N, C-alpha and C positions, 0 to 999 in steps of 0.2 A: 153169685152166692148158692152153695150147695142147697137143694130145696128143704132139706131138714133142718136147716138152721133159719129160725125167726128172729127178728129183732128182740123180740124179749128174752130170748134163750143166749143173748150176746152180752158178755161183762167186759170191762175194761179196767185196767189199771193206769192212770195217766199221770205221769210225773213231769213236773218242769221246774228245775232249781237255777235261779240267777243268783241268788244271794247265799253266802257260805258264812259259817263262822270264823273261817280263816280271816276275813278282812276284805276290805275293798279291792285288793290285788286280785281276788278270785271272782270279782263282780262279772256277770255274764248276762248281757241284755238279750232275751228272746226265748229261753226255753218255755217259761210260764206262758207267755204270749202263744207260742206254738202249741202248747199243752190245751189252752183254752179253744185255740182254732180246731184242734182235734176233737175235743168234746163237743164243740157245736156241730162239727160234721156228723158225728154220732147221733147227735139228737135229731139232727136233720134227717137221718136215714131212719128214725123211728126207735132206736135203743133208749128204753126208759133211762131217766135221770138218775134213779136209785140203783141202777146197774153200773155206774161210773163212779170208780173210786179215785176220787181227784186229790192229788198231793202237789201242793205249790209252795214254792218260797220266791215271791216275784221281789223285784228291787223296790218297786213302788206301787201302791195299789190305793184308789181312793176307798177309805174303809177296810172293813176286813175283807182278805181275798177269800174266794170261794173255796170249798173243800177244806183239806186238812193239810197241815205242814208235811215236808218231806224229810224229817230227820230219821236217824239210823233206826230207832226203836219201832217208831211207827210204820216204816216201810217193812221191817222184818217181820212185825205182826200181821200185815196184810199178806206177805208172802206165806207165813207159816199157819197162821190161824184163821184169818178172814178169808181168805180165797176158798181154802178147803171146805168151809162152811157153806158156800152157795152151791146153787143148784143150776148149772148153765152148760151149754153144748159147745160154745166157743167163747175164746179169751182173746182180748187184744192186749198187750204191754206196751206202752208208750213212755220211752225215756228220753229226757232232753237234759245237759248238763255236763259237767267236768268228767273226764274218765282216763284212765291210762292203763297201758298193756304191762303186768308186772313180768317179773323175769320168768315166770313159769307159763307165759303167754296167756294168761287170763286176763281177759278186760276186767277192770275195777271202776266201778261207778260209785263216785264219791256223792255223800248223803250230804243235806244242809248243814248239818252240825259239825262237818269236818273241820278241823283245825290244822295249823301248819303242824303241829305236835303229835295230834291223834287225828290221823286223815280217815275218818269213819267212812266205810264204803261197803258196798255190797259186790259180791264176785257174781259177773253174769252167768257163767258157767255153772256155778253152785245155783243159782236161781233157775237155771234152764233144767238142771238135773232132777230139782226138788220139784218143779211144776211136769216133770215127765213122769215121775214115780206114781204109785198108788197113794202117795200123799195127798194128791190131788184128785178126787172122784170127778168123773165127767170132764168137760173141757178138752174134749178129743183134739179139737181144731184149736191152734194156737198161732198167732201173728204177732212178732215183737217188731217194734220199731226203736232203734237205740242211736240217738244223735249224741254222738261222744267221740272224741278224739282216741286214738290208739296208738300214741305217742309212746315211746320206750320209756318205763319208768327211770332209768339211769339216765336219761338225758336231762331231767331235771335236777339231778344233785340234792334229791330230798336229804335233810339233815336226820330225818326220822324214817324208821321202815314202816311201811304199811301195815296195818292190823290186818289179820288173818282170820276170816269164820268162815266154815263150810256150815250152810243151811241143812237142817235135819231133811232128809229124803226117805221116803218109803221104799217098798221093792220096785224093782225094775219091772215093767209091764210094756206090752206090745199095742198099747191104746193110743198114745198121743201122735199128733202129727204137728209138728213145731216148724215153722219158718222164722227165721231171724234176718231182719234186713238192718245192716249196719252203715253206719254212715261212711265209714273209712276202713281201708285196710290197716294191716298191722304196720306200725311205725308211723303212721299218717295222722296228721291232724283233720279235724272237723271243721271247717270254718264256719264262723258266726259272722253275720253284718249286723253289728251293733246299730248303725244308723237306721237300718230297717226294724231292728228288734226281731229278728229271726235266724234260724240256722238255715244255711244254704241247702243242707239235705232234708232239713223239716218241711222248709217251704216246697222243695221239690215233692216232696211224698204228698204234701197236702194238695198241691196243685193236682197231681194225678188222681188222688181220691176224688176231687171233684167229678171226674170222669166215670167215676165207678156207679154201677147202676142200683147197688145196694151195699148194705154195710159189711159185707163180707167178701170182698174182690179176692180173686186168685192171686196168691202172692207172687206166682212168677210173672203173670201179666202186669201186677204193679211195678215189680222190679225193673221190667223191661221199660217201662215208661220212666220210672226215676232214673234210670241207666242213662237213658237219651237226654233228659234235662241236665243232669250233671255234666254230660259230655260236652254239651252247649257250654256251660259254666267254665270247663276246663279250657275249651277252645277259645273262650274270651279271657282267659288267665286270671279268672276269678277265684279259682281253686286248683288243686293238684289231686285232690282227693278221689279214692276209687270206692265206691259202694260194694258191699259184700251181701251176698244172699247166702244163707245156710239153712239146710233142710236137716231134720232130725226125726225120721218117722219108721214104724216097723220094715218098710220097703227100702228106704232110702236114707243115706246120710251122705250129704253131697255140700261143697261148698263153692260157690259160684261169685267170682269176682269181675267186675265191669272190665273189658278189656282195656289196655294201656295202649291207648293211641298217642303218637308224638305230638306235642304241641310247640308249634314255632315260636322261638323266642328272639327277641332283639338282644343286644348287647345289654347289661344292666342299667349302665349309665345312660345310655341313648333311651332307654325303655322309662327311665324315670324323668328325663327330659320332655319326652313326648306326653307323659302323664301330666307333668307340670303345665305345659304350653296348652293343655285342653282345657285350662281354667282361663276365662276371659280377663280375670284381674291381672294376669302376667303381662299383658300388653301395657299396663298402666304403670309408670315408675313410682306414683306416689302409692298405690296398692300394694306393689312390691316391698315398698319400704315399711309399711304397717305390716306385712307378713314377716320381715326380717325382725322387726321389733319384738313380735310375739313370739318369736323362736326363746327369749329370755336366756342365752348363752352368752358368755364372753367370748366365746371363738369366733364371732362375727365382728367384734368391735373393731379391728383393724383390717378387715376385710376391703378389697379394693372392688368396687361397683361400677357398673357399666350401663349406659341408657338402653343399648339392645338388649331384648328379654333374654334371648338364647344366652348370650354370652354372659350376661349378669347371672342367669341360674346355675350355668357351669361353674363358675365360680362359687356361689353359694354351696352347690353341692359338694364341691371339692374340699370346701372349707369344713363342712360339718362331717365329711366322711372320714375325716382326719381324727376325730374324737369318737369312741365308741358309743353308740346308741343315740348319737345327735341326730342322724338323719330321721328317726322317728319323730323329733321335734318338728321338724318340717312338716310331715303329715300332720301333726296336731295342729300347727298353727293354719295350713292352707285349709283344712276340713272345719275349722273353727270360723273362718272366715267366707268360706263357701260351702254348704252343706250338700251339694249336690250328691246322690248316693251313688249313681254309676260313676262319677269321675273318682269318688272317694274310693270305690273298690278297686280301680284300676289303679290309682295312686298307691293304696295300700299293698297292692301285689308288687308294684315297680319298687317300692322301700324294702319290701322283704328281701327282693331279688339282690338288691345291692348291700343290705344291711343285715340280712339274716333276721328271724324271729325277734319279737320286741322281748327283752329280758326283764321279767320281774323276780323279787327273792321269794324263793322256796315255794312258787306256786305254777300250776299250768296255766298256760297262755294259748290263745288262739291265733290263727293267722292273721286276723284282721285287728291284732293288737290290742285284744280284749282278754281278759282272762278266761281260758276255756281249756278244758280238754273236753272239749266239746265242742 
């Protein structure tokens, strides 16, 4: 931490959105939990609670959630009015939720009141430029952590165009040093783990922050640690995303992407078989029958069965693969009967390799079968 920055001079805008007005298809377990973990880390490093602007929309919470809601008007007010009224030296911006890369190559971050017809959002680049201008006095040091997908807008086939807004900005100045850590590069999804209730990128950042000696770590050091953690997840085939670090400062404008290393892959069907056979229940014919019953599809009614697990599973896979989207029913049934998180992550990746992303109507979704552009 630079010696001139003390915890009482650090502020944070912390956003975690799990529930959207668009409905359950957009539900995203994890961002609110991750936001609270980040809030707790700041508090543990001595940042006063009054300096943390917390905006959450959790899926469920006992009583009223802490902080304020994360609708468009409240978040816009924080960016345009509340932050400029504060007196601080350093600013954290933490955002977890759905996002999409629009056709102008701008990352749009959906707000909690986004609907399928009116996808209310904030443009990350507009946010950054506003907080890099003299509209924001002070806060010369800024670190942004954004866990959201950068999937291409057109890949979702939205029926309604995205609303466009540019936040007001002041005159350009040479005073702000901004570092933006993004969960994924252009065109990629940021994977969410619904079983653990966390984003894989957010969890990697939070684990890296545990090693930081103070509340303002060097962003390049932080990025190196996060990049190594995500690379291990890529090697384990739990994600394909590549984090990005962008610098915007008087002396430097640079975009650093984690190097793309080849990840060895098995043929999709063999990979799915391996993931299924990792479940102990697959050795028991009765438990396999319970799994088939849970599928809830007529495709399996006349399917031939076999006493040997591998042969039986090959028949199940081939039957379900013949109907669009039905391999995802297999993921749902297996993870309902066995909630082991590591096996579920491997199974999800294997199903995705065979069947592609889970499709839901007019809504972004994550690589773990949860609604996420995020």
